[in-house]
N, C-alpha and C positions, 0 to 999 in steps of 0.2 A: 274607377275604384276610389274616386274622391267625391265628396258631396258636402254641402253646407246646409244648415238649418237656421231658419229665421224666427222661430217661435210658432209659426203656423204651417210652414211648408218647407220642402227640401228642394235644392237645386242640384242637379247632377250634370256632368259633362258628357257629351256624346261625340264619338268619332264616327263619321260616315265613310266606310271603306268601299262604298259602291262607286265612288268617284275617284279619279286620280288627277292630282294629289288628293289625299284624304281631307275632307272638310270637317269643320268643327261647329257644334251647336250646344245649346243648353236646354235641358228639359226640367220643367217645374212639376213637382209632385205635391199632393196634399199631405196632411199629417198621417193619413193611413196608407200612403204610398201609391195612390192612384194618379195617373197622369192628368195634368191640368193643361189643356191646349196642346198644340203641336210643338216640336222642337224649334227653338229660336236660333236661327243661323247667325254666325259671327261675320260671315263673308270672308273668312280666312281659311287657310289650309295648314295642316300640321298634325301632330299627335300629342297624346299624354296630357290630360288636363288635371288641374288641382283647383280646389275651391275653398273659400272661407267667407264668413259673414261678419260685417263690421258694425252691426246694429242698425244700419240704414239700408245698405245695399250688399249684394253678393259680389264677390270678385272671382272670376274664372281666369286662370292663366294656362298657357300651353306652350309647347315647342313649335315655333312658326317657321315655315320654309319660304316665306316671302312669295307666296303663290307659285311655288315650284322652282324658284330661282336659287335657293340655297340647298346644299347637299353635304355629304360627309367630308368633303375636302375643304369646305368653307366654314363648317359649323353652322348652327342655326341661331335663332333669336328666341327670347321669351317675350310673348305678347300677353296682354290682358284685356278684359272686357268687364265692365260693371253691369250688373243686372238688378232690377228692382225686385221687391218681394212679390210683385205680380208676374215676374218672369219676362219683363220687357227690357230691352237694352237701354243703358244709361250712358249717353255719349257714344263715342266711336272706339273701335279697338285701338290700342296704343302699344308701342314698343316699350318693354321694360329693360331690355339689355341691347347691347350691340351684337352683331354677328360674332360667331366663334364660340358658341356654347353647345353643350349637350344637356338635354333634359332627361337624364337617365334615372332619376328618382321617381317616387310615387307621391308621397305626401310632402310636397316641396313648398307648401304655403301654409302660414299660420297667422292668426290675428290675435293681438293682445296689447294692452296699454294704449289703445287708440291708434294702432298702426299695424300694417302687415309686414311680415318678413318673407321675402321670396328667396329661395336658395336654388342653386344650379351648379353644374360643372363647367368651369371656364377652361377652354383649351388655350395653352400657351402659344403654340403655333398651329393654327387650325388645319393646315395641310397635312400635319403629322397624325391627325385623328386620335385614335384610341390608345396610342402608346402610353405605357404606364407612367412615364416621367413627363407627360405632356398635359396634365390636367390637375386642377385643384378645385376645392369647393369655395364658391363665392356667394355673395348675397347683396340684396338691396332692401332698404326700408322704403315702404310705399305708404303714403298717407291716404285715407279714405277719399279725399278729394282728387287724388291722382298725382300729387307731388312726389317726385322720386328723390331719394337720397343718393349719395355717391356709392358706386360699387365698392365693396370691401372684401378682403380675403378672410375666409373662415378657417380653413384647414391650414395648419402651419406647413405641412408637407403636401405630397401629392394625394389626390382623392377623387372619388367618384360616387355617384348614387346617393344623394343626400335625402334626409327626411327631417321634419321639424315639427315641434309642438311648443305650446306655451304653458307655463305653470302658475300664472298669476303675477309673476314678477319678471321673469326672464324667458327667453326662447332657449330651447335646447335642440341643437342640430347634431345629427349623427350621420356617419358616412363610412365607406370602406377606404382605408388607407391604401394607396394605389401603387406603391413602389414594389411590393411583393404580394399584395392582395391577401394578407394574412391577419390583418388587424381591423377591428371595428372601433372607431374613435367617435368622440362627441365633444361638443364645446358649447358652453353657455354664451348667449349673446344678449346684451341688454337692449331694451327698446330704442336706445340711442345709438345702436349699431356698434357697441363696444364689445369685442370678444373677450371672454374670460379665459380661464385655464382649460387646456385641452385634456380630455379624459380618455383613458384607455379602457374601453368597455370589454374588449376581448382580444386576446393575442394567443396564437397557437401556430402549429406547423401546417394545419389544414388550410387550403385557400378559402377565402371568404368572398362572396360575390353579391351583387345586387339581385333582387331588390332587398331593401331593409326598411324597417319602419319603427316608429316610436310613439308611445302614448303616455299620458300622465294620469294618475289616479287620485290626486289631491295630496299625496305624500311622497310617492316615488314615481319614477319612470320605468316602463318596461320597454327595452330595446330588443328587437328580434332581427335575426339574420340567418343566412345559409352558409354552411361549410361543406366543402368537398372532402368528406371524411375518408374516402377511399384513396385520396391522393390526387394530384393534379392530372386533369384530363381523364379521370376514371368514370366520371358521370355519376358517382355515388354521393349524393348530397343529402344532408340532414338539416333540420331547422332547430335553432336554439334561441334562447332568450336570456336576458340579464336585467335584474332590477338595479336601478341607479338612484341614489338619493339626490335631493336638491343641492347638496354640497358636493356632488360629483363622486362620492364614495360608493363603491359597489356594495349592494345589499344581498347577502347570501351568495350561494353558488350559482354557476351557470345552469340554466333550465333546459332540459332536452324536451322540445315540443313534439318532435316526431323523429324517429330513427328507423323508419320502415325501409325496406330495400329500395334501391333505385334512386332516381332524382326526386327529392321532396323539396319544393321551393316555396318558402314562406313569402307572402306578398304584402300583408298588412297586419297591424295589430291595432285594436281600438278598445276603449273603456267606456262602459255604459253607466257608470256610477256605482256598480257593484262588482263586476268582473271584467277581466280582459277577454277578448276574443282574438286569437291568432288564426289566420287563414293561410292555407298553403295549397299548392297544386301538386298532385301526385302524377308524375310523368313516367312511371314505370313502363307503360304501354305508349309507344310513340304516336299511335293514332287514337288514343283514348285517354285523354287527360281528365282527371276528376278533381273536384274541389272539396276540400275538407277543412274543418275547423277544430280548435281546441280551446275550451274555456280555462282560464287561469285566474286563481284568486290573487288579490293584492299582496298576499304573502308569498306568491310564487308557486303555489301548489296547483298541479293539474287537476281539474274538476271533472270527474267522470271520464268516459272514453272519448275518442275522436268523434266528431259530428260529420255526417255525410251531408254536405251542402248542395252538391250537384254531381251525380254519378251517371248521367245519361250517356248514350253512345256519342263518340266524337270527342273533339278537344274542347275543353272548357278552361277559361281563365277568369279570375275574379279576385275580389277582396271585400273588405267591409269598412264602414265608418260608423261612428256612434254619435247620436244627438238625441236630446229629449228622453234620455234614459233608455234608449233602444239601440241595438245593433242592426244596421241596414246592410244586408249582404247583396252585392252586385255581381252578376254573372254574365260573362260573354260566352255565348253558345256557338258551336260549330266554327271554331277558330282554325283558319288555314294559314300556314306560313309560306312566305315567298322569300326570294333572295334578300330583300331589304327588311324583313320582319313580317308583321301581320299583313296579309294580303286580302283576307276576307273574314267577316264575322256574320253568321247567319242572323243572330238576334241578340238582344241584351235584355235581361230581366233583373228584378230585385225582389227581395222579401225581407221582412223583419224576423229576426231570430226570436223564438219563444224565450221568455225570461227564464233564467236558471232558477229552479225551485229553491225557496228559502228553507233553512233547517227548521224542524218542528220538534216539539215534545210529544211523544206518543203516549197520550193519557189512557189509551186502551190497552197498553201492554201489561203483561203479567207482573212486570217488575215495578210498575208504578205504585208508589206509596212507601210506607215504612217497611224496612227490611232489617235483618240482623246487623248490617253494617251501617245503617243510617237511613236517611230519606233518599230514595232512588227513583230514577226514571230513565227511559230510553230516548236517546236522540236519534232522529232519522232524517235522511236526506240523500242526495246523490253520493255515490262512492267517491272518496277522496276529498270531500268537502271539509274545510276547516270550520269548526263550530266553537264559538265562544259562549260559555255559560256565565250569566251575570245574575246577581241577587240584590235585593233591596228589602228593607224593613217597611218601606212605604213607597209604593211605585209612583205616587203623585208628588209627595213632598221631599223625598230623599233621593240622593244620587244612587245610580246603579254601580255595583262593584264587580269587577271581573273575578271569577272564582276558579274556573278551569277552562282549558282549551283542549279540544278533542279533534282528531282527524277521523272521519267516518270510514270504516272498513266494511265493505259489503253493504254500504248504505245505512249503517247504524253504529252506535257506541253507547256504552252504559255510563251514567253519571250517578255517583253516590256522594251525598253530603253527610259526612260522619259527625259534623258539629251542629246539626240542625236543632238539637235540643238546647243550644246556647241562646236561641232567639225565641221570643214569644210569638213572633210572626215573621215569616220570610216568604218573599215572592221571587220567582225565577223567570228569566227570559233567555232566549238563545238567538244568536245572530251569526252571520258570516263576517269575520273581521275584515 
């Protein structure tokens, strides 16, 4: 569920569950998503990959079990491997952490300001495992050449299941506060590994759990997470989101992404330059998990209905990433679970989500033109889309001014300019803010 884009192709991580322990490889895709060559093995074993691109090479990281010698009573390690844009390995796999970590997040790696930030869950006493007062979020800065900074603590309290993104100046790390599992928190981290103020993204009575994810749209972040709204151990999970400004201030109210019956577990959120895509797994049927998505505007509005990403028979898991202005959805088919987690996956596929339609002015509508109230026209687009109407007296030489904002109901809305006679000439355009 993680990938990186280098300008011409994508690199995705591959877990091969046909062997025990699970082995790891990377697969290069071209710009259209077709495989380029065979998977490139790392020679290591483990699970859960994350990837990023530094302008020269890709970096893939994963939870490594030291070729089967590490387990839940010892904790694991984070390892990394650089790959070229041709999909070949650069150097050898290398350890990023010491033993005693859990890699329970999904998007745990980000690149910005010339360096990587790797985040993970550090166990205080590895033998105590997943006890809620035995783990916190930690990180390390990694240079593209492979030089590692010192490990530093990110969460002030206990924590699990981190995710990270970069906003052009700082990294933003989110996680689940782990003493009572009811809070989603975040913290800004500078490229020099200096943590800022801790942010309370969500706090409530309902338990919160992993996975959680975060993406940045150029102005705000969208953080997504799951809450057991039916109460602890009821299995009734819904998925939510919250916009957060670059100053750490919450923007607007909590967003209900899906509140359908049964367990709905959000896995990822990504931003394609226009809209967010939140992806979740519907687990109502224990033997038939389906993958769905929801587009969300930068203003936090749900756009249209839920998207069926994969609803074939059997269990599916997956998520999405964004690069090159496109959402790449990745699906694991035929997932079987064993005592230690995933024991088998039949296949893995991916596809690009079709772009969300841009709003339009319906020039063929009966309301287009001069009306008793002014100059009017119909706005059209997907239901729930936010549409900004802008005007200008000279579309080449003058700036465009915002005049009205509409939310499309049933795919349309009416715009009326009552002051159109005040201008000798006026041009209109519409866009999704």
